[in-house]
C-alpha positions in Angstrom: 86.7 113.3 112.4 86.5 116.9 113.4 85.9 119.4 110.7 83.2 117.3 109.2 79.7 118.7 108.5 78.3 115.3 109.4 77.8 113.6 112.8 80.8 111.2 113.5 78.5 108.2 113.9 77.2 108.7 110.4 80.8 108.8 109.0 81.8 105.8 111.1 79.1 103.7 109.4 79.8 104.9 105.9 83.5 105.8 105.6 84.7 102.4 104.5 82.2 102.5 101.6 83.3 106.0 100.7 87.0 105.1 100.8 86.3 102.0 98.6 84.4 104.2 96.2 87.5 106.5 95.8 89.7 103.4 95.3 87.3 102.0 92.7 88.7 104.8 90.4 92.3 103.6 90.9 95.1 103.5 93.4 95.6 106.4 95.8 97.7 107.3 98.8 96.3 108.5 102.1 96.5 112.2 101.6 94.9 111.8 98.1 92.1 109.7 99.6 91.5 112.3 102.3 91.5 115.2 99.8 89.0 113.4 97.5 86.7 112.7 100.4 86.9 116.3 101.5 86.2 117.5 98.0 83.2 115.2 97.8 81.7 116.9 100.9 82.6 114.5 103.7 84.7 117.1 105.5 88.3 116.7 106.7 89.1 113.0 107.5 92.2 112.8 109.7 94.9 110.3 109.3 94.1 108.8 112.7 90.8 107.8 111.3 91.7 107.0 107.7 94.9 104.8 108.2 93.4 102.4 110.7 90.4 102.0 108.4 92.8 101.2 105.5 94.6 98.7 107.6 91.3 96.9 108.5 90.4 96.8 104.8 93.8 95.5 103.9 93.6 92.8 106.7 90.2 91.8 105.3 91.7 91.3 101.8 89.6 94.1 100.3 92.5 96.5 99.8 96.1 95.9 98.6 99.0 98.3 99.4 102.4 99.0 98.1 105.2 101.4 99.0 106.6 103.8 96.5 109.9 105.4 97.4 109.8 109.2 97.6 111.8 111.5 95.4 113.6 113.7 97.9 111.1 112.9 100.6 109.4 110.1 102.4 107.8 107.3 100.5 104.1 106.8 100.0 101.9 103.9 100.6 99.5 103.4 97.7 96.2 101.6 98.2 94.0 99.8 95.6 90.9 97.7 95.7 91.6 94.0 95.4 89.4 91.8 93.2 87.5 90.8 96.4 87.3 94.5 97.3 85.6 95.3 94.0 83.0 92.6 94.6 82.5 93.7 98.2 82.2 97.4 97.1 79.4 96.5 94.6 77.6 94.5 97.3 77.9 97.2 99.9 76.8 99.9 97.4 73.7 97.9 96.6 72.9 97.3 100.2 73.6 101.0 101.1 71.2 102.2 98.4 68.5 99.9 99.7 69.1 101.1 103.3 69.1 104.8 102.2 65.8 104.3 100.4 64.3 102.6 103.4 65.5 105.3 105.7 64.2 108.1 103.4 60.8 106.4 103.2 60.6 105.8 106.9 61.5 109.4 107.8 58.9 110.8 105.4 56.1 108.6 106.8 
């Protein structure tokens, strides 16, 4: 996760939620996900970090994938949130907000 403005341990704990947030908007392939995360301020997320995460989310039933043949180039694997993934995202988002509020309050005290 080099090239990121954030400590790697912070990203490790939040990257799944960030990826799910991008996929909440609709299906995306790996490079598109990486670009959206970089544009959002997470820094450059390398394929060696992103694709294993997507595989774990897919194995957990939170993400579905499909291959699309390439036109004059390699095919692309598109990812989308499954119905369980949408529910899980909402739960994680709520829990993250509570945790972030707790941390902000704790750090200010």
